[in-house]
C-alpha positions as CSV (number, residue, x, y, z in Angstrom):
1,M,154.5,77.1,56.0
2,D,154.1,80.0,57.7
3,I,150.7,80.4,57.1
4,L,149.6,77.1,57.7
5,I,151.2,77.2,61.6
6,T,149.6,80.7,61.5
7,A,146.3,79.4,60.9
8,I,146.8,76.6,62.8
9,V,148.0,78.4,66.1
10,S,144.9,80.6,65.1
11,I,142.5,77.8,64.9
12,E,143.2,76.4,68.4
13,I,143.3,79.8,70.1
14,F,139.8,80.5,68.7
15,F,138.4,77.1,70.2
16,F,140.9,77.8,73.5
17,L,138.5,81.2,73.9
18,I,135.7,79.6,73.1
19,S,135.7,77.3,75.5
20,L,137.0,79.7,78.2
21,N,134.0,81.6,77.9
22,I,131.3,78.8,77.6
23,R,132.6,77.1,80.6
24,K,131.6,80.6,82.4
25,Q,129.0,80.3,82.3
26,F,128.0,76.6,81.7
27,Q,129.3,74.2,84.4
28,W,128.6,71.1,81.7
29,F,131.0,71.9,79.6
30,I,134.1,70.9,81.4
31,T,137.3,71.8,80.9
32,K,140.8,70.0,82.1
33,N,142.2,73.3,84.1
34,R,138.6,74.5,85.6
35,D,137.2,70.7,86.3
36,L,140.0,68.2,86.4
37,D,143.0,70.4,88.0
38,L,140.5,72.1,90.6
39,K,141.6,73.8,93.9
40,F,138.7,74.2,96.7
41,K,138.4,77.1,98.4
42,K,138.9,77.1,101.8
43,D,134.7,78.5,102.7
44,L,133.4,76.0,100.5
45,V,135.6,72.9,102.5
46,Y,134.4,74.9,105.8
47,K,131.0,75.2,105.0
48,F,130.6,71.4,104.0
49,K,132.3,70.0,106.8
50,K,130.0,71.8,108.5
51,N,126.5,71.5,107.4
52,S,126.9,67.8,105.7
53,Y,130.2,66.1,105.3
54,D,129.8,62.9,106.4
55,T,133.1,59.9,106.6
56,S,131.1,57.0,105.9
57,L,128.0,58.2,103.8
58,G,129.6,60.8,101.7
59,W,127.4,63.9,103.1
60,V,123.7,63.6,105.2
61,P,122.1,66.5,107.1
62,K,123.8,67.4,110.3
63,S,121.4,66.5,113.4
64,N,119.0,69.7,114.9
65,S,119.8,71.6,111.5
66,S,118.0,73.9,109.1
67,K,118.7,74.7,105.3
68,V,117.4,77.4,103.2
69,E,116.8,76.5,99.2
70,F,115.8,77.7,95.6
71,I,113.1,76.0,93.8
72,K,115.2,75.2,90.9
73,S,116.3,72.4,88.7
74,A,119.8,72.1,87.4
75,G,119.7,74.1,83.9
76,E,116.9,75.9,85.2
77,I,116.9,80.2,84.4
78,K,114.3,83.0,85.7
79,K,114.8,85.9,87.3
80,K,113.3,84.5,90.7
81,F,112.9,81.3,92.9
82,K,110.8,80.8,95.3
83,I,112.0,79.3,98.8
84,V,111.5,76.7,100.9
85,K,113.3,75.5,104.3
86,Y,114.4,72.3,105.9
87,N,114.3,71.6,109.6
88,F,116.1,68.7,111.1
89,S,116.0,65.9,113.8
90,E,118.3,64.1,115.5
91,Y,119.7,61.8,113.4
92,G,119.0,64.4,110.7
93,Q,116.1,63.3,109.2
94,R,113.5,65.7,108.2
95,K,110.6,67.1,110.9
96,N,107.3,66.7,110.2
97,T,104.6,68.9,111.0
98,Y,102.2,66.6,111.8
99,K,104.0,63.9,114.6
100,P,102.1,61.9,116.7
101,K,103.9,59.4,119.1
102,K,103.3,56.2,117.1
103,K,106.0,55.5,114.7
104,Y,105.8,52.6,112.6
105,I,106.7,54.0,109.0
106,S,110.4,55.0,108.1
107,T,111.5,56.1,105.0
108,F,114.8,55.9,103.2
109,G,116.1,56.6,99.5
110,D,117.0,60.0,97.5
111,S,115.6,63.7,97.2
112,F,112.1,61.7,96.1
113,V,112.3,60.7,99.7
114,F,113.5,63.5,100.5
115,C,111.1,66.0,99.0
116,K,113.6,68.6,97.7
117,H,111.8,71.7,96.9
118,V,109.2,71.6,99.5
119,N,108.3,72.6,102.7
120,D,108.4,70.2,106.0
121,K,104.6,70.5,106.4
122,D,104.5,69.2,102.4
123,T,106.6,66.3,101.9
124,W,104.4,63.1,101.3
125,Q,105.5,61.8,104.7
126,N,103.7,64.2,106.6
127,F,100.7,63.4,104.3
128,L,100.9,59.7,104.7
129,S,101.4,60.2,108.6
130,K,97.9,62.3,108.9
131,K,96.9,59.2,106.7
132,T,97.7,57.0,109.2
133,K,97.6,58.8,112.2
134,S,101.6,58.2,113.1
135,N,104.7,59.8,112.5
136,V,106.3,58.5,108.7
137,I,110.2,59.4,109.6
138,N,111.9,60.7,106.4
139,F,114.9,59.6,106.0
140,G,115.8,60.8,102.6
141,V,118.7,62.7,101.2
142,N,119.5,64.6,98.8
143,N,121.4,62.9,95.4
144,Y,121.2,59.7,97.5
145,G,121.9,56.5,95.6
146,I,120.4,53.4,96.5
147,D,123.6,52.5,97.8
148,Q,124.1,55.4,100.2
149,S,120.6,55.1,101.9
150,L,121.3,51.2,102.6
151,L,123.9,52.5,104.6
152,R,121.9,54.8,106.3
153,Y,119.5,52.7,107.3
154,S,122.3,50.2,108.7
155,L,123.7,53.0,110.7
156,I,119.9,54.0,112.4
157,K,118.2,51.0,112.2
158,K,118.9,50.0,115.5
159,N,117.5,53.4,116.4
160,L,114.5,52.3,113.8
161,N,112.1,50.0,115.6
162,T,109.1,50.8,112.5
163,K,107.0,47.7,111.7
164,I,107.5,48.8,107.9
165,V,110.5,50.2,105.6
166,I,109.9,52.2,102.6
167,I,113.1,52.3,100.1
168,G,112.2,54.8,97.6
169,F,114.5,56.3,94.9
170,V,114.4,57.5,90.6
171,P,115.0,54.9,88.0
172,E,118.3,57.0,87.7
173,T,120.0,55.4,90.8
174,I,121.3,52.8,88.7
175,T,123.9,55.7,87.3
176,R,124.7,57.0,90.5
177,I,125.4,53.4,92.5
178,K,128.7,53.4,89.9
179,S,130.0,56.7,91.6
180,K,132.6,57.2,93.3
181,W,133.2,61.0,93.1
182,K,129.8,62.9,91.5
183,H,131.5,65.4,89.6
184,F,132.8,62.5,86.8
185,Y,129.0,61.9,85.9
186,E,126.9,65.1,87.6
187,Y,129.4,68.0,86.2
188,G,130.1,70.6,88.9
189,N,129.5,68.1,91.7
190,I,132.7,68.7,92.9
191,L,131.6,67.5,96.7
192,G,130.3,64.7,95.4
193,F,132.2,61.5,97.2
194,K,131.0,59.0,98.3
195,P,131.1,55.2,99.1
196,S,129.8,52.5,97.0
197,Y,129.6,48.7,95.9
198,R,131.2,46.5,93.9
199,I,130.7,42.6,92.6
200,N,133.6,40.4,92.7
201,K,134.4,37.6,90.5
202,N,132.5,35.5,93.1
203,N,129.3,37.3,92.1
204,K,129.4,38.6,96.1
205,L,128.6,42.4,96.5
206,I,131.7,44.5,98.0
207,W,131.9,47.8,100.2
208,E,134.1,50.4,99.1
209,K,134.7,53.2,101.6
210,N,134.3,56.7,100.7
211,P,137.3,57.8,99.3
212,L,137.5,61.1,101.0
213,K,138.5,60.0,104.3
214,N,138.5,63.5,105.8
215,T,137.7,67.4,104.5
216,N,141.9,68.6,104.7
217,I,142.5,66.5,101.6
218,L,140.9,68.6,99.2
219,L,142.4,71.9,100.6
220,D,146.7,69.6,100.5
221,N,147.1,69.8,96.5
222,I,149.3,66.9,97.0
223,K,146.6,64.7,98.7
224,L,143.9,66.4,96.3
225,K,145.7,65.1,93.2
226,N,146.6,61.9,94.3
227,L,143.5,61.2,95.2
228,I,142.0,62.6,92.1
229,S,144.4,60.6,90.2
230,K,143.3,56.8,91.7
231,L,139.0,57.7,91.2
232,K,140.7,58.5,87.5
233,K,141.5,54.6,87.8
234,Q,138.1,53.7,89.9
235,D,135.3,55.3,88.6
236,Y,133.2,53.8,85.9
237,W,132.2,57.3,84.8
238,Y,135.8,58.9,84.1
239,K,136.7,57.1,81.5
240,S,133.1,56.4,79.9
241,K,131.9,59.9,80.1
242,F,133.9,62.6,81.8
243,S,137.0,62.3,79.5
244,K,135.1,62.1,76.7
245,D,133.7,65.1,77.1
246,L,136.5,66.8,78.6
247,I,138.0,70.4,76.9
248,R,142.0,70.1,76.8
249,F,144.9,71.1,75.1
250,P,144.5,70.6,71.6
251,Y,141.4,72.4,72.1
252,S,140.7,71.9,68.2
253,Y,141.1,68.2,68.6
254,S,139.2,67.9,71.6
255,F,136.0,69.8,70.6
256,F,135.3,67.9,67.4
257,K,135.8,64.7,69.1
258,N,132.5,65.0,70.4
259,L,131.3,67.3,68.0
260,N,127.7,66.5,67.8
261,R,127.5,67.7,71.6
262,N,130.3,70.3,71.4
263,S,128.7,72.3,68.1
264,K,125.3,72.4,69.5
265,I,126.0,73.8,72.8
266,L,128.2,76.1,70.8
267,I,125.4,77.4,68.7
268,N,123.1,77.9,71.4
269,Y,126.0,80.2,73.3
270,I,126.8,81.8,70.5
271,F,122.2,82.6,70.1
272,F,122.4,83.1,73.4
273,W,125.3,86.1,73.2
274,L,124.1,87.7,70.6
275,T,120.2,87.8,71.9
276,D,120.3,87.6,75.6
277,N,117.8,85.0,75.3
278,N,117.8,82.5,78.0
279,T,116.0,80.0,76.1
280,Y,119.6,79.1,74.1
281,Q,120.9,78.6,77.5
282,E,118.1,75.8,78.1
283,N,119.0,74.9,74.8
284,A,122.6,73.8,75.8
285,W,121.2,72.3,79.2
286,N,118.4,69.7,77.0
287,V,121.8,68.9,75.0
288,V,123.6,67.7,78.2
289,L,119.7,65.9,79.8
290,E,118.9,64.3,76.0
291,E,122.9,62.7,76.8
292,N,122.4,61.5,80.2
293,Q,118.4,60.3,79.8
294,K,120.4,57.9,77.0
295,V,123.4,56.7,79.5
296,I,120.3,55.6,81.6
297,K,119.1,53.8,79.3
298,N,122.0,52.2,78.3
299,C,122.6,51.2,82.0
300,Y,119.3,49.4,82.2
301,N,120.1,47.1,78.8
302,N,123.7,46.3,80.7
303,K,123.4,42.9,82.2
304,T,126.3,44.0,84.6
305,D,124.7,47.1,86.2
306,T,121.4,45.4,86.4
307,N,123.2,42.9,88.4
308,L,125.0,45.0,90.8
309,L,121.1,47.1,91.2
310,K,119.7,44.3,91.9
311,K,121.8,42.5,94.4
312,I,121.8,45.9,96.6
313,I,118.5,45.8,96.5
314,Q,118.3,42.1,97.1
315,K,120.4,43.1,100.5
316,F,118.5,45.9,101.1
317,I,115.1,43.7,101.5
318,K,117.3,41.1,103.4
319,D,118.0,43.4,105.8
320,I,115.2,45.2,106.8
321,E,113.4,41.4,107.2
322,K,116.6,40.6,109.4
323,E,115.1,43.2,112.0
324,K,111.6,41.8,111.5
325,S,110.4,44.8,109.6
326,I,108.0,44.3,105.6
327,P,110.5,46.3,103.0
328,I,108.9,48.3,100.7
329,I,110.1,49.5,97.3
330,V,108.5,52.7,96.2
331,I,110.0,54.0,92.6
332,F,109.5,57.6,91.6
333,P,109.9,58.4,88.3
334,Y,111.2,62.4,86.7
335,K,108.7,63.9,84.3
336,I,110.1,62.8,81.0
337,D,109.8,58.6,82.3
338,V,105.6,59.3,83.1
339,L,105.7,61.0,79.5
340,E,107.7,58.3,78.1
341,H,105.1,55.7,80.0
342,K,102.2,57.4,78.9
343,K,103.5,57.6,75.3
344,Y,104.4,53.3,75.1
345,K,102.4,52.3,78.1
346,K,106.3,51.1,79.4
347,N,109.8,52.2,80.2
348,Y,113.3,51.3,80.1
349,Y,113.0,49.9,83.6
350,T,109.4,48.7,83.4
351,D,109.9,45.1,83.1
352,F,113.4,45.4,85.7
353,F,111.1,46.2,88.4
354,K,108.4,44.1,87.5
355,E,110.5,41.2,88.6
356,F,110.7,43.0,92.2
357,E,107.0,43.5,92.1
358,K,106.6,39.1,92.0
359,K,108.6,38.8,95.4
360,V,108.1,41.7,97.7
361,N,106.0,45.0,98.4
362,C,107.2,47.2,95.0
363,I,104.9,50.4,94.0
364,D,106.3,51.9,90.8
365,L,104.4,55.2,91.0
366,T,105.7,55.4,86.9
367,E,101.7,54.2,85.5
368,I,99.7,55.6,88.3
369,I,101.0,58.9,87.0
370,S,100.8,58.0,83.7
371,S,97.7,57.8,83.7
372,L,96.6,61.3,84.3
373,R,95.4,63.8,82.1
374,T,98.5,66.3,81.1
375,K,97.4,69.3,82.4
376,E,97.0,67.2,85.8
377,L,100.2,66.3,85.3
378,N,101.8,69.3,85.3
379,K,100.9,70.1,88.8
380,F,102.7,67.4,90.2
381,Y,106.4,68.9,89.0
382,H,107.7,71.9,89.6
383,S,108.9,71.7,86.0
384,N,109.3,70.5,82.5
385,F,113.0,70.3,83.5
386,F,115.0,66.6,84.1
387,G,115.2,66.0,87.7
388,S,112.2,68.3,88.6
389,H,110.5,67.3,92.0
390,F,107.2,66.9,92.9
391,T,105.1,69.8,94.0
392,P,102.7,69.7,97.1
393,N,100.0,68.3,94.9
394,G,102.5,65.9,93.9
395,N,103.6,65.0,97.1
396,R,100.2,64.3,98.5
397,F,99.3,62.0,95.4
398,C,102.3,59.9,96.3
399,A,100.7,59.7,99.7
400,N,97.4,59.1,99.0
401,Y,98.1,56.3,96.8
402,I,100.5,54.8,99.2
403,Y,98.1,55.0,101.9
404,K,95.9,53.2,99.3
405,Y,98.6,50.4,99.0
406,L,99.3,49.7,102.2
407,K,95.7,49.2,103.2
408,R,94.8,46.9,100.1
409,S,98.0,44.9,100.6
410,K,96.8,44.6,104.8
411,V,100.6,45.8,104.9
412,Q,99.6,48.0,107.7
C-alpha cells in the first residue's frame, strides 16, 4: 500500500513539475494558478489604461498617439525581428502618408484592415488612396471581432460622411464574436475583455456591454475573482475549450484527459530542452494552431454560429445603408486558407460568403490570391505562421484588386 501511495505521489509531482516548466516558456499550456487564478501587475494595468482601454469597445488606439511593434506572429521564434511604427490621428485611425482632402472611403475591421506589421506608408489604404486620389480612412483595430468593428462604426459614423464603407475581417472572426474574454480562446490575451452580441429566443440580436467596466477591477482581487467567475458562466469558450485544456490538480489526470494535445507539446519540449533547437518550440505551437483551425472550421459547420455572424454582418450593412453609404465586405484570408483553396478550389467558409455576394458588394480575396504561384504568394505574407499578416507587397496587391473591383462594379 505504501509503495502504491509513493508511486501515485511521485507521478503527481512529476506532472506538476513538467506542467510548471512548460508553462514558463509556453503560454498555451495553461495552468490553473497562472491562467485562471491570475493576478494583474499594476504597471501592466496602467499601460493598458493609458494606451488602449475603452469602456465600450474593450480596446482601441488612443487619439494622436503612436506605437512601435516587432514584426512577429504568435509562437514565432527568431533571434531578431524587424520593427514597425504605427501613428494615429484624432479618432484613433491610422495615419495615411498620402492624404488629399477628398475623403469618400472609410474602412473598419480587424488587424488585416489595420494592416498590422507594416509602416503607415505600406497599408493597403495608403496604396488605395493613391489609386483613388483620396484619403482612405483606416479605422481597423488589432484583434477585433466584427462585433467590435460594428460598434466602432456606430460610435463614429456621424463624423464620417464617406460614400463607401469597407468592412474587412478574417474568417476567424466567427470565433471572436463568441468571446467576452479573449483569454478563454486566445490563451494569454488576458486584457482582451470585450462586448458582444447574442441571439435571443426571438432570433434577435442583443447587445451585451464590455464586462470590464473599469480597469481598477483588475487590481481588486475580490472584484476580479467575481468577474472571472461570471465570465466562466457566460463566455462560450471557457467550457468548450479553455477548461478542457486547463492543467490543474490532479495534474496527471488533467494531462491524460487531453492526452493527444498534451503529449505532443510535452514531447516537443523534451527535445527542445535536450537540443536547445527552437524548431521544437515552433512544433509545439503548431499543435495549438492545428487545433484552432479545427475549431474555426467547426464554427462554420454550426448553424448557431453562422446565424450569429450572418446577423451581425446584416446589421452592419443595414446601418451603413441608413447613413446613405455603400457597404463593401472584404474577406482577408490567412495564408493557410489560401493554400487550402489552392489545393481544393474552395474553403470551409466559401459557401457562407458566396451567399452575401448575391445581395451586396462582397470581395473574398482568397480566390484571387490562391491563383498566384506559391513563390509569389510567399512574398505576400510575413511568414508561414498562422495569423501572419500581409507584407507591403500583399497590401499593394489587395489595394489594386479592390480598386479594380470599384471601377468594374461602378461603385466609385
